[in-house]
C-alpha positions as CSV (number, residue, x, y, z in Angstrom):
1,M,0.0,0.0,0.0
2,K,1.4,3.4,-1.0
3,I,1.2,6.3,1.5
4,F,0.9,9.9,0.6
5,L,2.3,12.7,2.7
6,A,1.5,16.4,3.0
7,A,3.9,18.3,5.3
8,F,4.8,21.6,6.9
9,L,8.1,22.5,8.4
10,G,8.9,25.5,10.7
11,I,11.4,26.6,13.4
12,L,10.1,26.0,16.8
13,P,9.3,29.4,18.4
14,S,11.5,30.8,21.1
15,A,11.9,34.2,22.8
16,P,14.8,36.3,21.4
17,A,16.3,36.8,24.8
18,Y,16.8,33.0,25.1
19,A,17.8,32.3,21.5
20,A,21.3,31.2,22.5
21,A,19.8,28.6,24.9
22,S,16.9,27.4,22.7
23,S,16.8,23.8,21.6
24,Q,18.0,23.1,18.1
25,K,14.9,21.4,16.7
26,V,12.7,21.9,13.6
27,Q,8.8,21.6,13.8
28,F,7.4,19.2,11.3
29,Q,3.7,18.7,10.5
30,G,2.2,16.3,8.0
31,K,-0.8,14.4,6.8
32,L,-0.7,10.7,6.2
33,L,-3.1,9.1,3.6
34,D,-3.4,5.7,2.0
35,T,-3.6,5.0,-1.8
36,A,-7.3,5.9,-1.7
37,N,-6.6,9.2,-0.1
38,N,-8.2,8.0,3.2
39,P,-6.5,9.4,6.4
40,R,-4.6,7.0,8.5
41,N,-4.8,6.5,12.3
42,G,-2.5,5.0,14.9
43,N,1.3,5.0,15.7
44,F,3.8,4.8,12.9
45,D,7.6,4.5,12.9
46,I,8.7,7.3,10.6
47,T,12.4,7.8,9.6
48,F,13.6,11.3,8.6
49,R,16.9,11.8,6.7
50,L,18.6,15.1,5.5
51,F,20.6,15.1,2.2
52,N,22.3,17.9,0.3
53,V,21.1,16.4,-3.1
54,P,17.6,15.8,-4.4
55,T,18.3,12.1,-5.3
56,A,20.8,9.4,-4.2
57,G,23.7,10.7,-2.2
58,T,24.7,10.0,1.5
59,A,22.4,11.0,4.4
60,L,23.9,13.8,6.5
61,W,21.5,13.2,9.4
62,T,18.9,10.6,10.3
63,E,16.6,9.8,13.1
64,T,13.5,7.5,13.7
65,Q,10.5,8.5,15.8
66,N,7.3,6.6,16.7
67,V,4.7,9.2,15.7
68,A,1.0,9.3,16.7
69,V,-1.3,9.9,13.7
70,N,-4.9,11.1,14.3
71,N,-7.3,11.3,11.2
72,G,-4.2,11.5,9.1
73,V,-2.7,14.5,10.8
74,F,0.6,14.3,12.9
75,E,3.1,16.7,14.3
76,T,6.7,16.1,15.6
77,S,10.0,17.9,16.3
78,L,13.0,16.9,14.1
79,G,16.1,16.6,16.3
80,A,14.3,15.1,19.3
81,V,16.2,11.8,18.9
82,T,19.3,12.8,17.0
83,A,20.6,16.4,17.5
84,L,20.6,18.8,14.6
85,T,23.8,20.8,14.3
86,S,24.3,24.2,12.5
87,D,26.7,22.8,10.0
88,L,23.8,20.7,8.4
89,F,22.3,24.0,7.2
90,G,25.4,25.8,5.9
91,G,25.7,26.8,2.2
92,A,24.2,24.0,0.0
93,S,20.4,23.2,-0.3
94,Q,19.0,20.6,2.1
95,F,16.4,17.9,1.2
96,L,14.3,16.0,3.7
97,E,13.5,12.3,3.0
98,V,10.6,10.6,4.9
99,E,10.1,6.9,5.2
100,V,7.0,5.4,7.0
101,S,7.6,1.8,7.9
102,P,7.2,-0.7,6.4
103,D,7.0,1.2,3.1
104,P,10.2,2.5,1.3
105,A,11.2,6.1,1.4
106,M,8.9,8.6,-0.3
107,T,9.9,10.5,-3.4
108,P,10.6,13.2,-4.3
109,R,12.5,14.5,-1.3
110,L,11.2,17.7,0.3
111,Q,13.5,20.7,-0.2
112,L,13.9,22.9,2.9
113,L,13.3,26.5,2.3
114,M,14.4,29.5,4.6
115,A,11.9,31.1,6.9
116,P,11.6,34.9,6.6
117,S,13.3,35.6,9.9
118,A,16.2,33.6,8.8
119,F,17.3,36.3,6.4
120,R,18.7,38.1,9.4
121,A,21.1,35.3,10.0
122,L,22.8,36.0,6.7
123,L,24.5,38.9,8.5
124,A,26.8,36.2,10.0
125,D,28.5,36.0,6.7
126,D,29.8,39.6,7.2
127,L,32.1,38.2,10.0
128,A,34.6,37.0,7.4
129,P,38.3,37.9,7.6
130,G,38.8,41.6,6.9
131,N,35.6,42.8,8.6
132,T,36.2,46.1,10.5
133,S,33.4,45.5,13.1
134,Y,34.4,44.7,16.7
135,I,33.5,41.2,17.9
136,Q,33.4,39.8,21.4
137,V,34.4,36.3,22.1
138,R,33.6,34.4,25.3
139,Q,36.2,34.2,28.0
140,S,36.9,30.4,27.8
141,V,39.5,29.2,25.3
142,Q,37.9,28.2,22.0
143,A,39.6,25.2,20.3
144,G,40.1,25.7,16.6
145,A,39.2,29.5,16.7
146,V,41.1,31.7,14.3
147,F,41.0,35.5,14.2
148,N,43.1,38.4,12.8
149,I,43.6,41.7,14.6
150,S,45.0,44.9,13.0
151,S,45.0,46.8,16.3
152,A,43.7,45.9,19.7
153,T,44.0,46.4,23.4
154,V,43.6,43.4,25.8
155,S,42.8,44.4,29.3
156,G,42.8,40.9,30.7
157,P,45.1,37.9,30.2
158,F,45.8,37.0,26.6
159,Q,46.1,33.3,26.1
160,A,46.7,31.2,23.0
161,T,46.8,27.4,22.9
162,G,48.1,25.1,20.2
163,V,50.8,26.0,17.7
164,S,50.8,29.8,17.7
165,T,52.8,32.4,15.7
166,F,53.2,36.0,16.6
167,A,54.6,38.2,13.9
168,A,55.4,41.9,14.4
169,T,56.4,44.1,11.5
170,G,57.3,47.7,11.1
171,S,60.1,50.1,12.1
172,Q,59.7,49.9,15.9
173,V,62.9,49.2,17.8
174,Y,61.0,47.0,20.2
175,S,57.8,45.4,18.9
176,V,56.9,43.8,22.2
177,V,57.0,46.0,25.3
178,T,55.9,44.7,28.8
179,S,56.3,46.1,32.3
180,S,56.4,42.6,33.7
181,G,58.5,39.5,32.8
182,I,58.2,37.0,29.9
183,R,58.1,33.4,31.0
184,L,58.7,30.3,28.9
185,Q,57.4,27.2,30.7
186,A,58.9,25.0,28.0
187,G,61.0,25.2,24.9
188,A,63.7,27.7,24.1
189,L,64.1,31.4,23.2
190,L,65.6,31.5,19.7
191,V,67.1,34.8,18.6
192,E,67.9,34.9,14.9
193,G,68.3,38.6,14.4
194,T,71.7,40.3,14.1
195,G,70.9,42.4,17.2
196,G,71.2,39.3,19.4
197,V,70.1,39.5,23.0
198,V,70.7,42.9,24.7
199,A,70.5,42.8,28.5
200,V,70.7,46.1,30.3
201,H,71.2,44.4,33.6
202,S,72.1,40.8,34.5
203,V,71.4,37.6,32.6
204,V,70.6,34.8,35.1
205,A,70.3,31.3,33.6
206,A,71.4,27.8,34.2
207,T,72.7,27.6,30.7
208,V,73.5,30.3,28.1
209,S,74.7,29.2,24.7
210,A,75.3,31.1,21.5
211,S,76.8,29.8,18.2
212,K,78.0,33.3,17.3
213,G,79.7,34.0,20.6
214,L,78.8,35.5,24.0
215,F,79.6,39.2,24.4
216,L,80.2,40.5,28.0
217,P,79.8,44.1,29.0
218,Q,82.7,45.9,30.6
219,G,82.4,47.5,34.0
220,P,83.1,47.3,37.8
221,A,82.7,44.2,39.9
222,V,79.2,42.8,39.7
223,T,77.0,42.0,42.7
224,N,75.5,38.7,41.7
225,E,77.4,35.6,42.8
226,G,78.5,33.4,39.8
227,A,78.3,36.4,37.4
228,L,80.7,36.8,34.5
229,R,82.2,40.1,33.4
230,W,85.1,41.5,31.4
231,E,87.5,44.0,32.8
232,P,89.0,46.0,29.9
233,T,91.8,47.6,31.9
234,Q,93.4,44.3,32.8
235,N,91.9,42.5,29.8
236,L,90.6,39.7,32.1
237,V,87.4,37.8,32.5
238,F,86.2,37.8,36.1
239,I,83.9,35.1,37.6
240,G,82.2,35.8,40.9
241,T,82.0,38.9,43.2
242,G,84.3,40.9,45.3
243,T,87.7,39.5,46.5
244,A,86.4,36.0,46.0
245,N,86.2,36.3,42.2
246,K,88.5,34.4,39.9
247,T,90.1,35.6,36.7
248,L,90.5,34.0,33.3
249,A,93.3,35.5,31.2
250,D,92.8,35.9,27.5
251,T,94.7,33.8,25.0
252,D,97.6,36.3,24.7
253,S,98.4,36.4,28.4
254,V,100.1,33.9,30.8
255,Q,97.6,31.6,32.4
256,T,98.4,30.7,36.0
257,L,96.5,28.4,38.3
258,T,97.7,29.0,41.9
259,N,97.0,26.2,44.4
260,K,94.4,24.8,42.0
261,T,93.9,21.3,40.7
262,L,93.7,20.8,36.9
263,N,91.0,18.0,36.6
264,S,90.1,16.3,33.3
265,T,87.2,13.8,33.5
266,G,84.9,12.0,31.2
267,G,87.5,11.1,28.7
268,N,88.7,14.7,28.1
269,L,92.3,15.5,27.3
270,V,94.7,18.0,28.7
271,D,96.8,19.3,25.8
272,A,100.0,21.0,27.0
273,T,103.6,21.5,25.9
274,H,104.8,21.9,29.5
275,L,104.7,19.9,32.7
276,R,105.5,21.7,36.0
277,T,106.8,24.6,33.8
278,R,109.1,22.2,32.0
279,L,109.0,21.3,28.3
280,L,107.5,18.0,27.1
281,A,109.0,16.2,24.1
282,S,106.8,16.6,21.0
283,V,106.3,12.9,20.6
284,A,102.8,11.3,20.3
285,P,102.0,9.2,23.4
286,E,101.7,5.4,23.1
287,H,100.2,2.8,25.2
288,G,102.6,1.8,28.0
289,M,105.0,4.7,27.3
290,T,107.1,6.0,30.3
291,I,108.6,9.5,30.5
292,R,111.6,10.7,32.5
293,W,113.4,14.0,33.3
294,N,116.3,14.8,31.1
295,A,118.3,17.4,33.0
296,V,120.7,18.0,30.2
297,G,117.9,18.9,27.8
298,S,115.8,20.4,30.6
299,L,112.7,18.5,29.4
300,W,110.5,15.5,30.0
301,E,111.0,12.8,27.3
302,P,109.9,9.1,26.7
303,I,112.0,6.2,27.8
304,Y,112.7,4.0,24.7
305,A,113.6,0.4,25.2
306,A,116.1,-1.3,22.9
307,T,114.6,-2.1,19.5
308,V,114.2,-5.8,18.7
309,S,113.6,-7.3,15.3
310,V,112.5,-10.9,15.8
311,V,110.5,-12.6,18.7
312,V,109.7,-16.3,18.9
313,S,107.8,-18.4,21.5
314,S,110.1,-20.1,24.1
315,F,108.9,-23.6,23.6
316,R,110.1,-26.3,21.1
317,A,107.8,-27.4,18.3
318,G,107.1,-31.0,19.1
319,N,103.4,-31.5,18.7
320,N,100.3,-30.3,16.7
321,L,97.5,-28.1,17.8
322,S,94.0,-28.8,16.2
323,L,92.2,-25.6,15.3
324,V,88.6,-26.2,16.1
325,A,86.4,-24.0,13.8
326,N,85.7,-20.5,15.1
327,D,87.6,-21.0,18.4
328,V,90.3,-18.5,19.3
329,F,93.6,-20.1,20.6
330,I,95.8,-18.0,22.8
331,T,99.5,-18.2,23.7
332,P,101.2,-15.7,26.0
333,L,104.2,-13.9,24.5
334,T,106.7,-11.4,26.0
335,I,108.2,-8.7,23.8
336,P,111.5,-7.6,25.4
337,G,112.1,-4.4,23.4
338,L,110.5,-2.0,21.0
339,L,109.2,-4.1,18.1
340,P,108.1,-2.7,14.7
341,L,105.8,-5.6,13.8
342,S,105.3,-6.5,10.1
343,Q,104.8,-10.3,10.0
344,I,103.4,-13.2,12.0
345,R,104.8,-16.6,11.1
346,Y,103.5,-20.2,12.0
347,R,103.6,-23.7,10.4
348,V,100.6,-25.7,9.1
349,T,100.9,-29.5,9.5
350,T,97.4,-30.6,8.4
351,A,95.7,-28.5,5.7
352,F,92.3,-28.3,4.0
353,T,91.3,-26.5,0.8
354,G,89.5,-23.2,1.5
355,N,90.5,-23.3,5.2
356,T,91.5,-19.7,6.3
357,G,91.4,-17.5,9.3
358,D,93.4,-14.8,11.1
359,A,96.3,-14.3,13.4
360,G,97.3,-11.4,15.7
361,L,98.3,-10.0,19.1
362,Y,96.2,-8.7,22.0
363,D,97.6,-6.4,24.7
364,T,97.0,-6.8,28.5
365,R,93.7,-5.0,28.2
366,G,92.4,-7.6,25.7
367,V,92.5,-5.2,22.8
368,L,93.6,-6.4,19.4
369,V,96.6,-4.3,18.6
370,A,97.9,-6.1,15.4
371,S,96.5,-8.7,13.0
372,G,96.4,-9.7,9.3
373,G,92.7,-9.2,9.1
374,A,90.0,-11.4,7.7
375,N,91.2,-14.6,5.9
376,S,94.8,-13.5,6.2
377,A,95.9,-16.8,7.7
378,D,96.3,-19.7,5.3
379,F,95.5,-23.3,6.3
380,A,94.9,-24.6,2.8
381,T,98.4,-26.0,2.3
382,T,101.0,-27.3,4.7
383,G,104.3,-25.6,5.5
384,A,105.5,-22.3,7.0
385,K,103.0,-19.5,6.6
386,V,103.4,-15.6,6.7
387,V,100.6,-13.2,7.7
388,A,101.3,-9.7,6.7
389,V,100.2,-7.3,9.5
390,L,97.7,-4.6,8.5
391,N,99.1,-1.0,8.6
392,A,102.6,-2.4,9.1
393,P,104.8,-1.7,10.7
394,V,102.9,-1.6,14.0
395,T,105.1,-0.3,16.8
396,L,104.7,-2.5,20.0
397,Q,106.1,-1.3,23.3
398,P,107.9,-3.8,25.5
399,G,105.7,-5.9,27.6
400,Q,103.2,-8.8,27.8
401,Y,101.1,-9.7,24.8
402,Y,98.9,-12.6,23.8
403,F,99.3,-14.3,20.4
404,A,95.9,-15.5,18.9
405,I,95.0,-17.6,15.9
406,T,91.6,-18.8,14.6
407,S,90.3,-20.8,11.7
408,N,87.0,-20.9,9.8
409,G,87.1,-24.8,9.7
410,T,86.4,-25.2,6.0
411,G,86.9,-28.8,4.9
412,G,88.1,-30.0,8.3
413,V,90.2,-29.3,11.4
414,A,93.5,-27.8,10.4
415,Q,96.7,-28.3,12.6
416,I,99.6,-26.1,13.3
417,R,103.0,-26.8,15.0
418,S,103.0,-26.4,18.8
419,E,104.3,-27.8,22.1
420,D,102.2,-30.0,24.4
421,I,103.0,-29.2,28.0
422,T,100.8,-32.2,28.9
423,A,97.9,-32.2,31.4
424,N,100.3,-31.7,34.3
425,G,101.0,-28.2,33.1
426,L,97.3,-27.1,32.9
427,G,96.7,-23.8,34.8
428,V,100.5,-23.1,35.2
429,V,100.9,-20.8,32.3
430,K,98.0,-18.4,32.8
431,G,96.6,-17.0,29.5
432,L,97.4,-20.2,27.7
433,G,94.4,-21.8,26.2
434,S,91.3,-20.9,24.1
435,L,88.1,-19.1,23.8
436,T,85.0,-20.9,22.5
437,G,83.6,-19.2,19.4
438,G,84.0,-15.6,18.5
439,G,86.6,-16.2,15.8
440,G,86.6,-17.8,12.3
441,A,87.5,-15.7,9.3
442,S,88.8,-13.0,11.6
443,L,89.8,-12.3,15.2
444,P,87.4,-10.3,17.5
445,A,88.4,-6.7,18.2
446,S,88.7,-7.5,21.9
447,I,88.6,-10.4,24.2
448,T,88.2,-11.0,28.0
449,L,91.4,-12.5,29.2
450,S,89.8,-13.9,32.4
451,S,87.5,-16.0,30.2
452,I,90.4,-17.9,28.6
453,I,90.0,-21.7,29.2
454,D,93.2,-23.2,30.4
455,G,95.0,-25.2,27.7
456,R,98.2,-27.3,27.2
457,F,99.4,-26.4,23.6
458,V,101.8,-23.6,23.1
459,V,101.7,-22.4,19.5
460,F,105.2,-22.2,17.9
461,V,105.1,-18.6,16.5
462,G,107.6,-16.0,15.2
463,L,107.2,-12.3,14.8
464,N,108.9,-10.7,11.8
465,D,111.3,-12.1,9.3
C-alpha cells in the first residue's frame, strides 16, 4: 500500500532573549493518507533523513521516531532523537527524505526553504576575515578558533593554545613591550636577528649558549654571585664577586693556576707543551709509554727500550694443535724491546682447501693491537706461513702480549705446530688456552682475558722475518 504525505516545516518558536539557549529542533507537521486518499490513524515508525542532493547521495543526518497519527494528521520535532547541528544547514540546499515503515522512502524529497526571519542570520557572513566591526568572544578558550587583529588592546590575560605564531612588522625598535616579565614554561628562546640578546642588567640562567659568541659588558665588579664580566683595563674575564672572584686571562696572556687542581674527566684530554713549567718532548704518546726527566735537555722525554727485530715463542715445536672451527687459541708472549711488527709466522701440518682464518696480538687489556685481518691466515696447504700485518709496521712497546690464531674450519680441522706441555701443566701458564667461538674468518676486536679456558698447547710462532 502506498502512502501519501502532506507536510509543513517550521522553526520552533523561542523568545529572542533566550535564543542562545533554545533547543535546536525543527517543527514538522504532515498528513498521512493511504492510496485511496483516506486518512490514517495509529502510531507509525517514521524515519527522517537530510541530504544535500535531491536524489541518491549519502544521508547527512537521520533519526527514527514513533509518531501518533490522528485522522491522518501528525506533528513532531525533528532533532528530538538525533541532535541537529548548525553545519547541516550551511551553504548548500537541504532535502528531507521521509520513510514510513514498512514502506520504502517517499519520493521526491522535500527541499527545505528558509523562513523569513532567517534572512537576518545572513549577517553572520559579514564576520569573514577583513571585517572592521568589533567582535566579542567568550572568556573560555575556543579550540580551533582563528581571528586576525589589525590593532587591539587586551585588558585581561591574553592566552593562546596550540601552535601559535606572533609576527610583528614595522620600524619599531621594540615590537613587544611589557612592564612585567616574559616566561617560557617549556622550549627555548631563539634569537635569529643580528641584534642578538641585549641585556641592560644581568642575565641569570642555568645555561647560556650562542653559536656566534657571547659578548660580555665591561664595568666594575658585579654583585651577583657566579656572574661573568670582562675587565678591559686588565683584559681579564672575572667570575664571581668581590675579592672571591676568579680571573681567566685571554689567550695572549700567561695563564696561571695557583694552588688549584687541573681536573680532566669524562675522557677529556689536557693538551700541553709543559709539565711543571718544563717542556714536554713533542712525541705522540703510546700505550705503555714511560717518561723521564732529562736534566741536560731540561725537558721530559719518553724512555725508549732497545729495539728488537724478531720474537719467537720459548717452547720447542714437538706437537700439533688442532684448530677447532671459530675458536680462538691463545699463547702468552713477551716482547723484550720495542718491536716494529710487520709479519706473523707459523707452520701448518694438516691442511684443507678453503680453510682460512686470522692471526694477531692482544695487549694486556684484551684489545687487538695487530693482526692480518679477515682470511689472512692460510690453512689450505702445509708448511711455513706468513701473515702480513695490517698497517705495518705496527710499533709495539715492550711488555706482555697474547698471540691469537683462529680458523673458519672449512673442509676439516687444520693443525699447526705447537708444544704440548701435557695435562700436568694445565693452569700453570695463565693466559694459555682458548676461547670458545667468536673467531673464524677474523679475530674479534677485543677479548676477555679472564675468560680464557686453560690449555696445554703452546703455539710455535715467530714475529717478523
